[in-house]
N, C-alpha and C positions, 0 to 999 in steps of 0.2 A: 465400496466400503460403506458400512452403516454405523450408527451410533454405538453399537455393541462393542466395536473394536477401537473406540476412540477415547482419548484422554484430553483433559484441559490442562494446558501449560500456562501457568501464571507467572509473569515476569514483572518484577518491581524495579524501583530505582535504587539509588545509593543506600537507602535505609535498610535494605534486605539483600544479603549476599547469596541467597539460595532461591531457586525457582521451583516451587512444588508442582507435581503432576497429580491430577485427580482423575479417577474414573468418572466419566461424564454421567453414567447411569446410577452409580451408588454414592458418589461423593467421597469415596475412600482415597486417601493419599497413597500413591503408588511409590513415588521416590522423590528426591530433591536433587536438582542440578546445582551443585555448588559453584559459586563465583559467576552465576548467570544473572546479569542485570542489564538493563537497557533503558534509554530515554524513550519517550513516546514515539511510536512508529519505528523504533529501532530494532525490531525483531522480524525475522523472515524464516520460512521453511523452504528449503531448497529441494525441489523434486521429491518430497516425501522422505528424503534420506538424511539430510543435514539440517541443522539449525544454525542460524547466524544471528549475532547481535552486534550492535555498535555501542561504543562507550569511550569515554576519555581514556587516554593512555597515560598511566601514572609515571611511566619511564620517560615520557617526553614532557618536560615541565612546561613548555610554552606551546600552546595550540596543537598539541598532539592528539591523535585519535587512533583507535584500533578497532578491528573487526574480529570477533571470536567465532569459531566454528565448533560444533559438536556433531559426532556421528550418532544418529538415533539408536543404532544397535550396539554402540560402545559408548554409552552415555557419559562415562567418566573421562573419556579422551577428548582433549580440546586442542585447538591450535589458534595462536594469536598472530594476526597480521597487522603490523604497524602502518598507519597511513600518515601522510605528511601533514594533515590538518584534521581538526575535529569533524567527525561524521555524526549526523543525527539520524534522519530516516533512511532506511534501506528497503529494497524490494527486489524480488526475484521473478524472472520470467517463468511462466507455467511449466515449461519443459526443463527448467533448471540449468539452462545454458548460460544465462547472463544474470549478474548481480549488479544492481545500481545503488549508489550511495549519494546522499546529498549533504553538502558541507555547510558549516556556519557562514562561510564566506560567500555562498551563492554558487560555488562550483558544484558540478555533478560528475560522477565517475561511473564508467562501465567496465566491469571485469568479466572475463570468461572464466566460469567456475572451474572447469576441469583442469585448466592450466594455470590459473591465477593471473593470467596476463591482463594488464591494464590496457584496454582497447581505446578508450577515449576519456579525456577530461576537458570540460568546456564550461564556460560561464553561463549558467542557466538562468540565474536571477541576480538582481542587484543587492538583495538582502538574503538573510539566512533561509535556507530551504527547510520547510516545515513538514512537507508531505510528498511522497512519491508513489507512483503506481504504474504498472504495465497495463495496456489494453489486454483484453482476454485472449487475443491471438498473438500477443507479444510483438506486434508490429509498431506500436507507439509507446512512448514513455510520456507520462503526464507528471509535471512537477508543480508544486505550490509553494508559496513563500510566506514569510511572516508579514510582508507588506500587503498581502491579499491578491497577488497576481497568480495566474495559472497559465502555464505554457505547455503545449503539446508538441512533442518531438518525434519525427519520423526516423526510425532506427536505420533504415537503409541510407537516408540522406546524411545522417550523422557519420556513418562510416565512409560514404563516398566523398565527404567533404575533405578527405585527406588527399584525394587525387586531383587530376587536372581539371575536373568539372566541379571544383569546390564551390565556386560562386553560384552556379546553377543549383547545386544540391542544397545549399542553405535555403533557397527559396521554397523548398518543400517542407520546411519546419512550420507547423501551424502556430498561429498566435491569436489567442482568444481574449487578450487582455481588455479589449474594448467591450466585450460581451460578458465574460465570465468573471470579471474582476470583482473582488470583494473588498470590503472596507476594513478588514482585520485579518489576522493570520488564518491560513488555510489549515483545517483540522482533519479533513477527510477527502479522499478522491476515489471514486468508484466508476466502473464502466459497465455498460450493458450492451451486448451485441444483438440480442434478440429483440422482438417487438417490431414496431413499425419502422424504426430507424436506430442505428447505433447511438447510444446516449452516454453523456458524461455527467456525473453527479459530483458536485463539490460542496463542502460544508465549511463554515467559518465561525470564528468567534464574534462576527457581526450579527449572529443570531439567525442567519439565513442559510438555506440549503438550495442550491440552484441545479436544475436539471436542464442540460443543453444538448443540442444535436452535436454529436462528437466531431463531425467533419466540417461543419459550417460555423459552429458556435452559436447558432440561433437558440434563444432562450425558449424552452418548452414549458417549464413549470418552475415554481419557486415556493418553498415552505419557509414561513417566517415564524419564529418562536419568540417568547418574551425574554428568554435567557440565551447566553452564548451556547452554540452547538460545539461540543468537545470531541465527538467521535460519531461515525456513521457506519452502517453495514446494510446490505440487502440480503433478503432470504434466498435460498438456493433456487427457488422458482422465479425469482426476479419480479415478484408481485408486490412486495412490501419493502418500504424504506424505514429503517429504525435509526433514530437519532438519540444520542446521549447528550445530556445538557449539564451545564454548571449548576443548575438548581437541584441536582441529584435525581431527576426524573428521566425516564426513557419514553420517547414518543414514537408511536407506531402509526404509519399511514400507508394507504394503498397508492401505488403509482401505475396500476394497470390502466391503460388508455391514454396516458400522457404521450404526446407526440403524434396522435392520430388526427388532431386538429391543428390548424395553423395558429390559432390564438394561444396565448400563454395561460396555463392553468395556475391560478394563485391559491395556495393552501395556507391555512393558519393553524394555530394551536388547537382551535376548536374542531378541526378535522382529524385530530389524532386521538388514538387510544393511549392513555398514559399509564405507565407502570411505575409503582413506588416500591422501593426495597432497599435503597441506599440512603446514607446520611451526609454524603459529600459528592462533589462533582463526579459524573460518570467519565471514566478515562479509557475504557476499551469495551468492544462488543465483538462477539463471534457466534456463528451458527455451527451446529453439528452438520455433517454432510447430508444427512437425510432431512434436515430442517425441523426435526422434532424438538430440539432444544435451542434456546437462545441463552448465551452466557454473557453476563455483564460484570465488569470490574470497575472499582471505584477508588478514589483517593481516601475513602474511609477504611481501607485495608481489607475489604471483603469482596467476595465473588458470589454472585447469585445465579442459579440455573433456573430458567423459566420454561414451563411447558407451553409450546406455541399453539396448542389446540385450545387451551383455556386461558393462557397468559397469566397463570398463577405461578408464584415462586415455589418451587418444589424443594429446594435446599439452598442453604447459605454456607459458604466456605470462608474461613477466616482465621486459621490457626498459624500464629507466628509469621504473618506477612506484613510487608510495608505497603505504602500506597501503590496501587496497581498501575502500571504503565502500559502493559501489553498483554493480550490474550491470544492463544492459538489453540484450535482444536485439531489434533493430529492423530495418526495411528499410534496404537500402543507400541512402545519401543520393542517389546518382545514379540510382537505380532509378525508372523511370516508373510503377511500381506505386503509389508514394506518391500520385500524382495520380489513379489509376484507382479508388482505394478510395471507398466510398460515405460519405465524410465531407465536412463543410464545408471550404472552402478558408479557412484561418485566417491572418490577419495577426498579426504579433507585437504583443501588447497591452502597455499600460502599466497596471499595477494601481493602483486607487485606495486611499487610506489610510482614508477615512471612509465609513461607511454613509450612504446617502441615506435619511434617516428621513422617513416620512410623518407621524409625530407627534413631539412634542418630547422625550418621555422614552423612552430605549431600554429594551427589555425584556430582562432577563438570564434566559436559559433554564437550568433545572436538570433533569437526568433524573429522571423520576418512575416510579412503579410501573406495570407493564404488566398488563392484565387477566389474572386467574389462569386463566381458561378457555382452555386452550391450543388446544382444538379450534376455537373461534370465531376465535382469533387466526390460525390457519393460512390462512384465506381472505383475510387483510387486506393482506399486504405482498409479493405476488409481482411487482408492477409498479406504476409510477406511475399508470397508468390505474385499476387496482384501488384504489390508495390514494385517489385523487380521489373515486371512487365511494363508498368506505366512509365518508369524512369527510362527504360530501354527505348520505348516508343518515342518519348520526348527527345531523347538524344538523336 
């Protein structure tokens, strides 16, 4: 898929009850999705077929939350699933099988999209979850909190913790809190599987963006700005890190070569190319699939599309929008390419509220220490197949 068949979906908060879609090449508004709004990180595209948003549930007066789904080919049809508590960030595995939501309480939920079954609910953090992401191979879930902690969870261990090997399985949840911990809320989580080693990138309102080895937590590099970092994205080639800031600027820096040396690479604002085009904090960033366009959204109620060859702003969008909370670059809804992709055809699910337990007592998972031998850890978590084999060998 290239940029010619893509649109920019702009989702705002409570101030705007419709989400406009714009042609990424012309800036023309194609349609509006009514009643589509979401908090920061509360928007996900499921296997290129469905859209999901989290939001408060007005029908549940106390601590209620809901997740809404739209079919990209039947854009006016929605389905609402009520959740027992307020959900903020959501994320979906690349194959569209799993949807994960983070609650204000610190609980995390995993649903199977095709059936709506709630597979797992566990205490992921002590405070509100602010950010969620899957690793690129969907074998790990990374969660960040408002208190600045980052936890990495092994999917197979989460599911195996229901069985007789529960205690052993919990030991394969990675905990990088001593290494990747920030001093303020986590605002972005990214993973890179290419390059010299798998890497984890986390950004925070403490004005720092840390690049760590995904499996050991070793700090490889850190970018420090003068202002809080509000959102991050990497380009499709995984060579550039782009950070949006509360000072309304966008910072572009190269990350090629990080991880090739044992020493930590320290970067500052002086190492960045700075883009100016907004008048309020940057709240969302996204790339077109071919990397030709960078799209930025801001609390100033505008969206800017940047040419990544010149880093010039080519157009600004801002007609009857509220402060932007999320951006997605997705296939055009009418495009037949949505059906030609190698994904399952998905029906709009209704998510369940309760886990179907095989035993009477639910097991509450807590992240635990990861083996100190980083070399042996490297072979363990590159894919779900390797994860399964590793756990079988250990048993």
